[in-house]
Each structure stands twice: as structure tokens, then as C-alpha cells.
C-alpha positions in Angstrom: 94.6 61.3 43.7 95.2 64.1 46.2 94.3 67.6 45.0 96.7 70.3 44.3 96.6 73.5 46.5 98.5 76.6 45.0 100.0 79.2 47.3 98.4 82.6 46.7 101.7 84.4 45.9 102.5 81.9 43.1 100.8 83.9 40.4 102.6 87.1 41.4 106.0 85.3 41.4 105.0 83.7 37.9 104.3 87.0 36.5 107.1 88.9 37.8 109.4 86.4 36.4 110.8 85.0 39.8 111.5 81.4 38.1 111.1 79.3 35.2 109.0 76.2 35.6 110.5 74.7 32.6 114.1 74.9 33.8 114.5 75.8 37.3 115.2 72.9 40.1 111.9 72.0 41.7 111.8 70.2 44.8 109.3 68.6 47.1 109.4 69.2 51.0 107.5 67.4 53.7 105.7 69.3 56.6 103.4 68.3 59.3 102.1 71.8 60.0 99.4 73.1 57.9 100.6 75.3 55.2 98.5 78.8 55.1 97.5 80.0 51.4 99.3 83.2 52.1 102.7 81.4 52.5 105.2 82.6 49.9 108.7 81.0 50.7 109.9 77.7 51.8 111.0 79.5 55.1 107.5 80.3 56.0 106.9 76.6 56.7 108.0 74.0 59.2 109.7 71.1 57.6 110.0 67.7 59.1 113.3 66.9 60.7 116.3 66.0 58.5 117.6 62.4 58.6 116.8 58.5 58.0 116.5 59.3 54.0 115.0 62.9 54.4 117.2 65.9 53.8 116.3 69.5 54.7 114.8 71.1 51.7 113.2 67.8 50.2 113.8 66.0 47.2 114.2 67.0 43.5 111.2 66.7 41.2 112.3 66.0 37.7 110.5 67.9 34.9 109.0 65.5 32.4 107.7 68.4 30.3 106.8 72.0 30.4 104.9 73.2 27.3 101.8 74.9 26.0 99.1 73.9 23.5 96.4 76.2 22.1 97.3 78.7 24.8 97.2 76.2 27.8 100.3 75.7 29.6 101.0 72.3 31.4 103.8 71.3 33.8 104.2 67.6 34.1 106.7 66.1 36.7 108.0 62.7 37.5 107.2 61.2 40.7 109.0 62.0 43.7 109.9 58.9 46.1 111.0 59.2 49.6 112.8 56.2 51.1 113.1 55.8 54.9 116.6 54.2 55.8 118.0 53.7 59.3 114.8 54.8 60.9 111.4 56.2 60.0 110.8 59.5 58.2 107.9 61.6 59.5 105.4 62.2 60.4 104.1 64.6 57.7 100.8 65.5 56.1 101.8 67.8 53.5 104.0 67.5 50.4 105.1 71.1 49.2 106.5 71.9 45.8 108.8 74.9 45.5 111.4 76.4 43.2 115.0 75.7 44.7 116.7 77.9 42.0 114.9 81.2 42.4 116.8 83.5 44.5 114.6 86.5 44.4 112.5 85.7 46.1 114.6 82.9 47.8 112.8 79.6 47.4 109.2 80.6 46.3 106.3 78.1 47.0 104.0 76.9 44.1 101.7 74.6 45.9 101.0 71.5 48.0 99.1 68.5 48.6 97.2 67.5 51.8 97.2 63.7 52.5 94.4 64.2 55.0 96.3 62.6 58.1 99.8 62.3 59.1 102.0 59.7 57.5 105.1 58.0 58.9 107.5 56.1 56.5 108.8 53.0 58.2 112.7 52.1 57.7 113.2 50.2 54.7 109.8 51.6 53.2 109.1 54.3 50.6 106.4 57.0 50.0 105.6 58.3 46.4 104.0 61.9 45.7 102.3 60.6 42.6 102.1 63.5 40.0 99.4 62.7 37.3 101.2 62.3 34.0 98.3 63.2 31.8 96.8 66.3 33.7 100.1 67.5 34.9 100.9 69.1 38.2 99.5 72.1 36.9 98.0 74.0 34.0 97.7 77.8 33.1 95.4 79.1 30.7 
């Protein structure tokens, strides 16, 4: 499984109530330019081009659960699937999780996954951002 990398501003946004991980609309966007840990907003990144099944802003990530047990919070998301249609999607190397609901700041970044090399989804094919249902996308203790 590909490792999750959090963006440095994420803890501050969380502490200052910029979003609610349990109820806000979270999305996954695709990029082929490496994110920088200091990036804070979706606008700081260069997304791949809109079209062929990819929509600017990415795809919604459904929240499976958002809860804490014994002082440890865990966010679990359903897998996100991108399907190429009418042409290919990509190339991209990074899947970026962000909060699409938050308005102050606008679209704050949470974290990203680096797939190690660029990927292109051929027309008629799919790519799944596989979130681990048992360990969750992230935990906070």
C-alpha cells in the first residue's frame, strides 16, 4: 500500500476548526507535479487536465466512519475510483486528499499519496485509490 503524507498546514487547520473530517465533503484530486509539504490549499497544486472522466477538483471520497476510541481518532474513507472514458486520464503520480467544503481557508489540503511513477489510465480502464479500511486514512492520538 502507498504511504500517506500529510501536508504541514493540516494540523493547524484542524486545530483552528477549518473543517470537520466527520461531515465535510472530502475529495481526491490527481496531480503529476510533486506536492510540497508546505502546500496548504488545493490552489497551490497543479491538477491534471479536465476531461475523459476526470473533473477538475477530483472525485468525492465517501466517509465510511469518523470516530475515536480510547483517545485515538480514525478517519476511514471508501475507495475512490477514477474511470477513463473517451480517452485517457493522466499522466498523474499523486492522489491528493482535501476538504471541498471548507471556505476559510478555501479547499485546505490534508495529505497525499505518491505512486512512485506517473500513471495513465487508458480509456475504458479504472484506477482505484485504495484506502485501508482497517487502519483508516489517518489517525490522530
